[in-house]
N, CA and C atoms as an extended XYZ file, in Angstrom:
309
Properties=species:S:1:pos:R:3:atomname:S:1:resname:S:1:resid:I:1 pbc="F F F"
N       122.855       93.883      112.076 N   MET     1
C       122.127       94.325      110.922 CA  MET     1
C       120.668       93.946      111.063 C   MET     1
N       119.826       94.878      110.734 N   VAL     2
C       118.387       94.622      110.740 CA  VAL     2
C       117.873       94.760      109.315 C   VAL     2
N       117.140       93.751      108.881 N   PHE     3
C       116.522       93.776      107.562 CA  PHE     3
C       115.013       93.663      107.742 C   PHE     3
N       114.294       94.312      106.856 N   GLN     4
C       112.853       94.159      106.823 CA  GLN     4
C       112.458       93.552      105.485 C   GLN     4
N       111.627       92.532      105.549 N   LEU     5
C       111.006       91.959      104.374 CA  LEU     5
C       109.614       92.573      104.307 C   LEU     5
N       109.363       93.338      103.258 N   ARG     6
C       108.124       94.096      103.129 CA  ARG     6
C       107.356       93.565      101.916 C   ARG     6
N       106.140       93.113      102.143 N   THR     7
C       105.309       92.577      101.072 CA  THR     7
C       104.055       93.426      100.960 C   THR     7
N       103.832       93.952       99.767 N   TYR     8
C       102.681       94.818       99.510 CA  TYR     8
C       101.756       94.165       98.502 C   TYR     8
N       100.479       94.280       98.754 N   GLN     9
C        99.476       93.922       97.764 CA  GLN     9
C        99.163       95.215       97.025 C   GLN     9
N        99.507       95.265       95.750 N   ILE    10
C        99.318       96.469       94.937 CA  ILE    10
C        97.914       96.448       94.331 C   ILE    10
N        97.292       97.605       94.318 N   LYS    11
C        95.941       97.708       93.765 CA  LYS    11
C        95.948       97.298       92.287 C   LYS    11
N        94.864       96.651       91.848 N   PRO    12
C        94.803       96.185       90.458 CA  PRO    12
C        95.100       97.317       89.464 C   PRO    12
N        95.964       96.992       88.513 N   GLY    13
C        96.321       97.940       87.467 CA  GLY    13
C        97.337       98.989       87.875 C   GLY    13
N        97.823       98.948       89.110 N   GLY    14
C        98.722       99.986       89.594 CA  GLY    14
C       100.193       99.632       89.622 C   GLY    14
N       100.551       98.417       89.203 N   MET    15
C       101.934       97.962       89.354 CA  MET    15
C       102.928       98.846       88.599 C   MET    15
N       102.649       99.173       87.351 N   ASP    16
C       103.614       99.965       86.576 CA  ASP    16
C       103.862      101.326       87.212 C   ASP    16
N       102.810      101.982       87.647 N   GLU    17
C       102.982      103.286       88.290 CA  GLU    17
C       103.683      103.155       89.634 C   GLU    17
N       103.370      102.080       90.373 N   TRP    18
C       104.048      101.849       91.644 CA  TRP    18
C       105.546      101.642       91.406 C   TRP    18
N       105.900      100.836       90.419 N   LEU    19
C       107.314      100.582       90.129 CA  LEU    19
C       108.039      101.878       89.758 C   LEU    19
N       107.379      102.722       89.019 N   GLU    20
C       107.957      104.016       88.649 CA  GLU    20
C       108.212      104.875       89.896 C   GLU    20
N       107.233      104.940       90.786 N   LEU    21
C       107.396      105.701       92.028 CA  LEU    21
C       108.474      105.078       92.906 C   LEU    21
N       108.469      103.765       92.997 N   PHE    22
C       109.445      103.060       93.834 CA  PHE    22
C       110.871      103.348       93.366 C   PHE    22
N       111.116      103.163       92.071 N   HIS    23
C       112.470      103.370       91.544 CA  HIS    23
C       112.862      104.846       91.522 C   HIS    23
N       111.912      105.718       91.207 N   GLY    24
C       112.230      107.134       91.057 CA  GLY    24
C       112.296      107.923       92.339 C   GLY    24
N       111.580      107.489       93.371 N   ALA    25
C       111.528      108.287       94.597 CA  ALA    25
C       111.775      107.478       95.870 C   ALA    25
N       111.140      106.332       96.006 N   VAL    26
C       111.269      105.557       97.248 CA  VAL    26
C       112.709      105.102       97.461 C   VAL    26
N       113.296      104.473       96.453 N   VAL    27
C       114.660      103.953       96.602 CA  VAL    27
C       115.664      105.066       96.903 C   VAL    27
N       115.687      106.166       96.135 N   PRO    28
C       116.656      107.219       96.446 CA  PRO    28
C       116.487      107.822       97.846 C   PRO    28
N       115.250      108.012       98.284 N   LEU    29
C       115.031      108.558       99.624 CA  LEU    29
C       115.486      107.581      100.703 C   LEU    29
N       115.198      106.317      100.510 N   HIS    30
C       115.637      105.322      101.480 CA  HIS    30
C       117.162      105.290      101.568 C   HIS    30
N       117.820      105.326      100.437 N   GLU    31
C       119.293      105.344      100.429 CA  GLU    31
C       119.809      106.553      101.212 C   GLU    31
N       119.239      107.700      100.942 N   LYS    32
C       119.698      108.944      101.560 CA  LYS    32
C       119.544      108.926      103.079 C   LYS    32
N       118.503      108.287      103.575 N   TYR    33
C       118.215      108.325      105.003 CA  TYR    33
C       118.577      107.038      105.745 C   TYR    33
N       119.503      106.254      105.186 N   GLY    34
C       120.056      105.116      105.914 CA  GLY    34
C       119.170      103.887      105.960 C   GLY    34
N       118.316      103.726      104.944 N   LEU    35
C       117.446      102.555      104.854 CA  LEU    35
C       117.588      101.945      103.458 C   LEU    35
N       118.793      101.540      103.083 N   PRO    36
C       119.010      101.107      101.699 CA  PRO    36
C       118.173       99.898      101.296 C   PRO    36
N       117.683       99.949      100.076 N   VAL    37
C       116.919       98.849       99.500 CA  VAL    37
C       117.928       97.831       98.983 C   VAL    37
N       117.791       96.590       99.425 N   ARG    38
C       118.748       95.546       99.060 CA  ARG    38
C       118.259       94.637       97.939 C   ARG    38
N       116.938       94.519       97.776 N   ALA    39
C       116.382       93.679       96.717 CA  ALA    39
C       114.895       93.977       96.596 C   ALA    39
N       114.347       93.685       95.420 N   ALA    40
C       112.905       93.854       95.216 CA  ALA    40
C       112.445       92.926       94.097 C   ALA    40
N       111.232       92.417       94.235 N   TRP    41
C       110.625       91.537       93.244 CA  TRP    41
C       109.158       91.894       93.111 C   TRP    41
N       108.585       91.576       91.958 N   PHE    42
C       107.144       91.731       91.841 CA  PHE    42
C       106.549       90.584       91.054 C   PHE    42
N       105.295       90.305       91.369 N   ASP    43
C       104.505       89.282       90.699 CA  ASP    43
C       103.310       90.013       90.103 C   ASP    43
N       103.402       90.311       88.827 N   ARG    44
C       102.352       91.097       88.177 CA  ARG    44
C       100.999       90.385       88.251 C   ARG    44
N       100.991       89.089       88.006 N   GLU    45
C        99.730       88.337       88.009 CA  GLU    45
C        99.048       88.402       89.377 C   GLU    45
N        99.825       88.290       90.441 N   GLY    46
C        99.267       88.331       91.792 CA  GLY    46
C        99.225       89.723       92.398 C   GLY    46
N        99.705       90.729       91.660 N   SER    47
C        99.774       92.122       92.138 CA  SER    47
C       100.509       92.233       93.466 C   SER    47
N       101.577       91.456       93.590 N   THR    48
C       102.360       91.453       94.829 CA  THR    48
C       103.735       92.054       94.567 C   THR    48
N       104.163       92.908       95.490 N   PHE    49
C       105.480       93.534       95.414 CA  PHE    49
C       106.191       93.240       96.727 C   PHE    49
N       107.382       92.666       96.641 N   THR    50
C       108.150       92.294       97.828 CA  THR    50
C       109.526       92.911       97.742 C   THR    50
N       109.966       93.502       98.856 N   TRP    51
C       111.290       94.105       98.853 CA  TRP    51
C       111.936       93.971      100.215 C   TRP    51
N       113.253       94.124      100.220 N   VAL    52
C       114.045       94.050      101.443 CA  VAL    52
C       114.781       95.360      101.603 C   VAL    52
N       114.689       95.916      102.801 N   ARG    53
C       115.499       97.094      103.115 CA  ARG    53
C       116.279       96.806      104.384 C   ARG    53
N       117.434       97.434      104.458 N   GLU    54
C       118.304       97.289      105.616 CA  GLU    54
C       118.224       98.570      106.432 C   GLU    54
N       118.215       98.431      107.733 N   LEU    55
C       118.200       99.583      108.624 CA  LEU    55
C       119.594       99.696      109.229 C   LEU    55
N       120.335      100.718      108.809 N   ILE    56
C       121.736      100.816      109.224 CA  ILE    56
C       121.986      101.988      110.169 C   ILE    56
N       120.945      102.709      110.532 N   GLY    57
C       121.108      103.874      111.397 CA  GLY    57
C       121.034      103.525      112.875 C   GLY    57
N       121.016      104.575      113.665 N   GLU    58
C       120.927      104.438      115.121 CA  GLU    58
C       119.491      104.178      115.542 C   GLU    58
N       119.316      103.408      116.617 N   GLY    59
C       118.005      103.191      117.200 CA  GLY    59
C       117.296      101.975      116.660 C   GLY    59
N       116.101      101.768      117.188 N   THR    60
C       115.286      100.628      116.792 CA  THR    60
C       114.739      100.840      115.385 C   THR    60
N       114.187       99.784      114.842 N   ALA    61
C       113.555       99.881      113.521 CA  ALA    61
C       112.452      100.929      113.542 C   ALA    61
N       111.675      100.949      114.613 N   GLU    62
C       110.579      101.915      114.725 CA  GLU    62
C       111.103      103.346      114.770 C   GLU    62
N       112.185      103.568      115.495 N   GLU    63
C       112.771      104.916      115.584 CA  GLU    63
C       113.330      105.360      114.234 C   GLU    63
N       114.000      104.456      113.539 N   GLN    64
C       114.546      104.796      112.228 CA  GLN    64
C       113.432      105.097      111.231 C   GLN    64
N       112.390      104.281      111.263 N   GLU    65
C       111.238      104.504      110.381 CA  GLU    65
C       110.595      105.859      110.671 C   GLU    65
N       110.428      106.180      111.942 N   ALA    66
C       109.803      107.457      112.318 CA  ALA    66
C       110.649      108.636      111.849 C   ALA    66
N       111.964      108.549      112.012 N   ARG    67
C       112.840      109.635      111.546 CA  ARG    67
C       112.712      109.839      110.044 C   ARG    67
N       112.675      108.743      109.304 N   TYR    68
C       112.534      108.822      107.855 CA  TYR    68
C       111.191      109.446      107.478 C   TYR    68
N       110.119      108.961      108.075 N   ARG    69
C       108.784      109.451      107.728 CA  ARG    69
C       108.585      110.927      108.072 C   ARG    69
N       109.303      111.407      109.075 N   GLU    70
C       109.137      112.789      109.526 CA  GLU    70
C       110.006      113.787      108.763 C   GLU    70
N       110.829      113.325      107.841 N   THR    71
C       111.672      114.261      107.112 CA  THR    71
C       110.828      115.105      106.169 C   THR    71
N       111.208      116.353      106.058 N   GLU    72
C       110.508      117.271      105.162 CA  GLU    72
C       110.596      116.781      103.717 C   GLU    72
N       111.764      116.261      103.353 N   GLU    73
C       111.958      115.809      101.981 CA  GLU    73
C       111.032      114.646      101.632 C   GLU    73
N       110.899      113.682      102.540 N   ARG    74
C       110.007      112.550      102.282 CA  ARG    74
C       108.570      113.042      102.123 C   ARG    74
N       108.157      113.953      102.996 N   THR    75
C       106.803      114.505      102.910 CA  THR    75
C       106.594      115.225      101.587 C   THR    75
N       107.577      116.014      101.188 N   ARG    76
C       107.473      116.793       99.951 CA  ARG    76
C       107.484      115.899       98.713 C   ARG    76
N       108.379      114.928       98.682 N   VAL    77
C       108.559      114.094       97.493 CA  VAL    77
C       107.486      113.007       97.379 C   VAL    77
N       107.158      112.357       98.498 N   LEU    78
C       106.230      111.229       98.450 CA  LEU    78
C       104.845      111.546       99.004 C   LEU    78
N       104.789      112.259      100.106 N   GLY    79
C       103.496      112.506      100.744 CA  GLY    79
C       102.774      111.192      100.984 C   GLY    79
N       101.517      111.140      100.591 N   ASP    80
C       100.704      109.924      100.746 CA  ASP    80
C       100.614      109.106       99.455 C   ASP    80
N       101.411      109.440       98.459 N   ARG    81
C       101.301      108.747       97.165 CA  ARG    81
C       101.441      107.233       97.255 C   ARG    81
N       102.348      106.682       98.094 N   PRO    82
C       102.416      105.219       98.146 CA  PRO    82
C       101.072      104.568       98.508 C   PRO    82
N       100.303      105.214       99.359 N   LYS    83
C        99.010      104.656       99.766 CA  LYS    83
C        98.040      104.524       98.606 C   LYS    83
N        98.227      105.321       97.555 N   THR    84
C        97.308      105.225       96.414 CA  THR    84
C        97.516      103.935       95.628 C   THR    84
N        98.645      103.254       95.849 N   PHE    85
C        98.953      102.025       95.122 CA  PHE    85
C        98.859      100.768       95.985 C   PHE    85
N        98.928      100.911       97.299 N   ILE    86
C        99.056       99.763       98.199 CA  ILE    86
C        97.725       99.454       98.874 C   ILE    86
N        97.222       98.231       98.639 N   ASP    87
C        96.004       97.768       99.311 CA  ASP    87
C        96.306       97.299      100.725 C   ASP    87
N        97.408       96.561      100.875 N   SER    88
C        97.789       96.055      102.193 CA  SER    88
C        99.285       95.806      102.208 C   SER    88
N        99.828       95.720      103.424 N   MET    89
C       101.259       95.441      103.547 CA  MET    89
C       101.518       94.577      104.762 C   MET    89
N       102.586       93.805      104.646 N   LYS    90
C       103.073       92.991      105.756 CA  LYS    90
C       104.564       93.272      105.879 C   LYS    90
N       105.006       93.600      107.084 N   VAL    91
C       106.409       93.919      107.322 CA  VAL    91
C       106.924       92.988      108.406 C   VAL    91
N       108.045       92.331      108.107 N   ARG    92
C       108.669       91.428      109.071 CA  ARG    92
C       110.153       91.718      109.146 C   ARG    92
N       110.714       91.650      110.337 N   GLU    93
C       112.171       91.725      110.476 CA  GLU    93
C       112.716       90.333      110.224 C   GLU    93
N       113.770       90.270      109.406 N   VAL    94
C       114.370       88.993      109.045 CA  VAL    94
C       115.880       89.081      109.243 C   VAL    94
N       116.516       87.924      109.326 N   GLU    95
C       117.966       87.849      109.495 CA  GLU    95
C       118.573       87.211      108.242 C   GLU    95
N       119.813       87.630      107.956 N   ARG    96
C       120.532       87.088      106.813 CA  ARG    96
C       120.923       85.641      107.093 C   ARG    96
N       120.639       84.759      106.152 N   ALA    97
C       121.002       83.346      106.288 CA  ALA    97
C       122.192       82.993      105.387 C   ALA    97
N       122.412       83.812      104.343 N   PHE    98
C       123.481       83.503      103.406 CA  PHE    98
C       123.988       84.786      102.809 C   PHE    98
N       125.233       85.035      102.628 N   PRO    99
C       126.320       84.183      103.086 CA  PRO    99
C       126.456       84.247      104.599 C   PRO    99
N       126.991       83.195      105.153 N   ALA   100
C       127.072       83.052      106.609 CA  ALA   100
C       127.938       84.115      107.257 C   ALA   100
N       128.933       84.641      106.539 N   ASP   101
C       129.835       85.627      107.145 CA  ASP   101
C       129.243       87.030      107.150 C   ASP   101
N       128.043       87.202      106.581 N   GLY   102
C       127.375       88.509      106.618 CA  GLY   102
C       127.778       89.465      105.523 C   GLY   102
N       128.630       89.031      104.592 N   SER   103
C       129.056       89.946      103.525 CA  SER   103
C       128.107       89.923      102.369 C   SER   103
């Protein structure tokens, strides 16, 4: 299992709209294309949004990401809209520490 911990710095005043886009479009598209969102948190005061997605498809993380980004549906539904809310992002691959059996 491959997980990504993704931390975004959201532009000032954009958190509510970002959350709406995330829940309404990002999460459903990720689910559909084999990149399910496992958790998400936000810090309104710090304008930070952190989430975890799992990559369950074939290939490397980069290959799975490229397949998702190249889908017609993702382009049509999201386009460049996420960039209007995100000042910066940090993406790291992480491993599950708990529960130990992976469930």
